N, C-alpha and C positions, 0 to 999 in steps of 0.2 A: 544381529540387525539393526541399523539405526532406523531411527524414528523416521518416516514422510517429512519432508519439508512442506508446511503448506503454501498454497497458491494464493497467492492476495491479487483482490480485484480492487482495481481505485475505479469508482463510480465517477461520473460527469458531474461538472462545479454543481452544486444547488443554487440555487437563484440567492440564497441570503449568502451565499459562501463558504467555501470549505466543500470536501468531498468526502463522500462516506468509503470507509475502508473494509472490505471482509476479508477473512482467512480462511478460505475454504467458504465453512457453514457460519464462520463466526462473525460475529460483528466485531469490529476491532476500533471503531471510534470515528471521528472526522476529522479529518488531516486537513488544514490550513494551509499549509505549505509543508515542502519537499523536509522540513526539522522533524514534523508531527508525522510522516509517513517513517521515519526511519527509526525512532522510536517505536512504534508501532511494530516495526521488523523485528525491533530487539524485544519487545515483550512475549513474541511467538517464537523467541530460541534462534533467530537470524540475523546471521552477523551482518549489520549495513556494510562494512567494507568488502566484504566478498559476495555482496547480493548489489550490483549496481541498478539502476534506478532504470535503466534499457533490459533487464535480465529477462529472461524469457518465464519465470516465476511470476512475474508482476504482469499485470493484464491490464492494460489503460483504457477505459471507457469515457468517449468522450473530450479527448487531447490527453496530450501524455505529460509528464514530468513538468513543463512549462506552463501547462492551462491551471488555472486555481481558483478565476473569481470572472 
């Protein structure tokens, strides 16, 4: 049985910049752009080349992948 993939939540941009990112219940960090988010995906075992930014696995709150600040 394969390990379930974490659900990623990208929170709204903070007034000081960046977006908090959670993987299920774990805080992954603050992303300041797509490159940061892709690194967080790698750290939780997801292949960024297989998981697109609009994949249903990623829930964007307060704007999509084009909104960072």
